[in-house]
C-alpha positions as CSV (number, residue, x, y, z in Angstrom):
1,M,-18.5,-0.6,-3.0
2,A,-18.5,-3.0,-0.1
3,R,-15.2,-4.2,1.3
4,S,-16.6,-7.7,1.5
5,L,-17.1,-7.8,-2.2
6,I,-13.5,-6.7,-2.9
7,S,-12.3,-9.3,-0.4
8,Q,-14.3,-12.0,-2.0
9,L,-12.9,-11.1,-5.5
10,E,-9.4,-11.0,-4.1
11,N,-9.6,-14.3,-2.4
12,G,-11.4,-16.1,-5.2
13,K,-14.5,-16.7,-3.1
14,R,-16.4,-14.9,-5.9
15,Q,-15.3,-15.8,-9.4
16,S,-17.2,-13.1,-11.3
17,T,-18.8,-9.8,-11.0
18,G,-20.8,-7.3,-13.1
19,I,-19.4,-4.8,-15.5
20,D,-20.5,-2.0,-13.3
21,T,-18.3,-3.3,-10.5
22,I,-15.4,-3.7,-12.8
23,Y,-15.8,-0.2,-14.1
24,R,-15.9,1.3,-10.5
25,L,-12.8,-0.7,-9.5
26,A,-10.9,0.5,-12.5
27,L,-12.0,4.1,-11.9
28,A,-10.9,4.0,-8.3
29,L,-7.6,2.4,-9.2
30,E,-7.1,4.7,-12.3
31,V,-6.6,1.7,-14.6
32,S,-8.3,0.5,-17.7
33,P,-11.3,-1.8,-17.0
34,T,-9.8,-4.3,-19.5
35,L,-7.0,-5.0,-17.0
36,F,-9.6,-7.0,-14.9
37,L,-10.8,-8.9,-17.9
38,N,-7.4,-10.6,-18.6
39,N,-6.5,-13.9,-16.9
40,E,-2.8,-12.8,-16.7
41,P,-1.1,-9.7,-15.5
42,P,0.1,-7.3,-18.2
43,S,3.2,-8.6,-19.9
44,N,5.3,-5.6,-19.0
45,V,4.6,-6.0,-15.3
46,H,6.6,-8.6,-13.3
47,Y,5.0,-9.2,-9.8
48,K,7.3,-10.5,-7.1
49,E,4.4,-10.4,-4.6
50,D,0.7,-9.9,-4.6
51,L,0.1,-6.2,-4.5
52,S,-3.7,-6.4,-4.4
53,P,-4.0,-5.8,-0.6
54,F,-1.8,-2.7,-0.9
55,V,-3.5,-1.3,-4.0
56,L,-7.0,-1.8,-2.6
57,N,-6.1,-0.2,0.8
58,E,-7.5,3.3,1.0
59,G,-4.4,4.5,2.9
60,S,-2.2,3.5,-0.1
61,Q,-3.7,6.0,-2.4
62,P,-1.2,8.8,-1.7
63,Y,1.7,6.4,-2.5
64,L,0.0,5.2,-5.7
65,R,-0.4,8.8,-6.8
66,L,3.3,9.4,-6.2
67,A,4.2,6.3,-8.2
68,Q,2.0,7.6,-11.0
69,K,3.6,11.0,-10.8
70,A,7.1,9.4,-10.9
71,E,6.1,7.4,-14.0
72,K,4.7,10.5,-15.8
73,S,7.9,12.3,-14.9
74,G,10.0,9.6,-16.6
75,L,11.5,8.2,-13.4
76,S,12.2,4.5,-13.7
77,P,11.2,2.1,-10.9
78,D,14.9,1.4,-10.3
79,L,15.7,5.1,-9.9
80,L,12.7,5.7,-7.7
81,G,13.8,2.8,-5.5
82,E,17.4,4.2,-5.3
83,L,16.0,7.7,-4.3
84,I,13.9,6.1,-1.6
85,D,16.9,4.2,-0.3
86,I,18.9,7.5,-0.1
87,I,16.1,9.2,1.8
88,V,15.9,6.3,4.3
89,R,19.6,6.4,4.8
90,L,19.6,10.2,5.3
91,R,16.8,10.0,7.8
92,S,18.5,7.3,9.8
93,T,21.9,9.1,9.9
94,P,22.5,11.0,13.1
95,P,23.0,14.7,12.6
96,L,26.6,16.0,12.6
97,S,27.5,17.9,15.8
């Protein structure tokens, strides 16, 4: 799928696309194709910022898979955030002499 098509869809320069494109996007993002058919985000998701550029970036895939693993393991987003904060603090703390 061409990056230009994805960019056009993200930026509203293209208002619609074919079902084949919707299916391929859903498959790549590991979501239901119906997610793209709604005008509103899912009710259980509260977006503070537009995550589309991150989600559609190929380099983000390992992070998205880890988030998926965390969800399947029953880790809440709050707990996952706290664990990340702990790791960041540990990495920035100088070693004891």
